[in-house]
C-alpha positions as CSV (number, residue, x, y, z in Angstrom):
1,M,14.1,12.6,-14.7
2,L,15.0,9.9,-12.3
3,S,11.7,8.0,-12.9
4,E,12.8,7.7,-16.5
5,V,16.0,5.8,-15.6
6,S,15.3,2.1,-15.5
7,N,18.6,0.8,-17.0
8,F,22.0,1.8,-18.2
9,T,20.8,2.6,-21.7
10,D,18.2,5.1,-20.3
11,F,20.8,6.6,-18.0
12,S,23.3,7.1,-20.8
13,R,20.7,8.7,-23.1
14,I,19.7,11.2,-20.4
15,I,23.3,12.1,-19.5
16,T,24.2,12.6,-23.1
17,E,21.1,14.8,-23.6
18,K,22.1,16.9,-20.5
19,I,25.9,17.3,-21.1
20,G,26.4,16.5,-24.8
21,Q,28.0,13.7,-26.7
22,K,31.6,15.0,-26.6
23,L,31.7,15.7,-22.8
24,C,29.9,12.4,-22.2
25,Q,32.5,10.5,-24.1
26,E,35.4,12.3,-22.4
27,K,33.9,11.7,-18.9
28,S,32.3,8.3,-19.5
29,Q,34.5,6.4,-17.1
30,L,34.1,8.9,-14.3
31,I,30.3,9.1,-14.9
32,S,30.0,5.3,-14.8
33,Q,32.0,5.0,-11.6
34,A,29.9,7.7,-9.9
35,A,26.7,6.1,-11.1
36,E,27.8,2.7,-9.8
37,L,28.8,4.1,-6.5
38,G,25.5,5.8,-6.2
39,R,23.6,2.7,-7.1
40,R,25.5,0.6,-4.5
41,K,24.9,3.2,-1.8
42,F,21.2,3.3,-2.7
43,L,20.9,-0.5,-2.5
44,E,22.9,-0.6,0.7
45,K,20.4,1.8,2.4
46,L,17.2,1.3,0.6
47,G,17.5,-1.9,-1.4
48,W,15.1,-3.6,1.0
49,L,12.3,-1.5,-0.6
50,L,12.7,-3.4,-3.8
51,N,10.9,-6.3,-2.1
52,Y,7.9,-4.0,-1.7
53,E,7.9,-2.4,-5.2
54,Q,4.3,-3.4,-6.1
55,Q,2.9,-2.4,-2.7
56,L,4.7,1.0,-2.9
57,H,3.0,1.7,-6.3
58,C,-0.4,1.0,-4.7
59,F,0.5,3.1,-1.6
60,R,1.6,6.0,-3.9
61,S,-1.8,5.9,-5.7
62,C,-3.6,5.9,-2.3
63,L,-1.5,9.0,-1.3
64,K,-2.4,10.8,-4.5
65,I,-6.1,10.2,-3.9
66,S,-5.9,11.2,-0.2
67,S,-4.0,14.4,-1.0
68,A,-6.6,15.3,-3.7
69,F,-9.3,15.2,-1.0
70,L,-7.2,17.3,1.5
71,S,-6.4,20.1,-1.0
């Protein structure tokens, strides 16, 4: 699920699918605040990885290939 979330629109769609439109509307401010806090904490601790996004995709592919040989 997390890999599907690339922007606020995707996030809102997924949350609405999970908890329903009514509850999403009732709790939208709380959900937005929690999501923003989580985003800030992520960027604080792991934001530096964004500079290496392309290399991480390549590394992930290499790990998949390696694990296939080890299985």
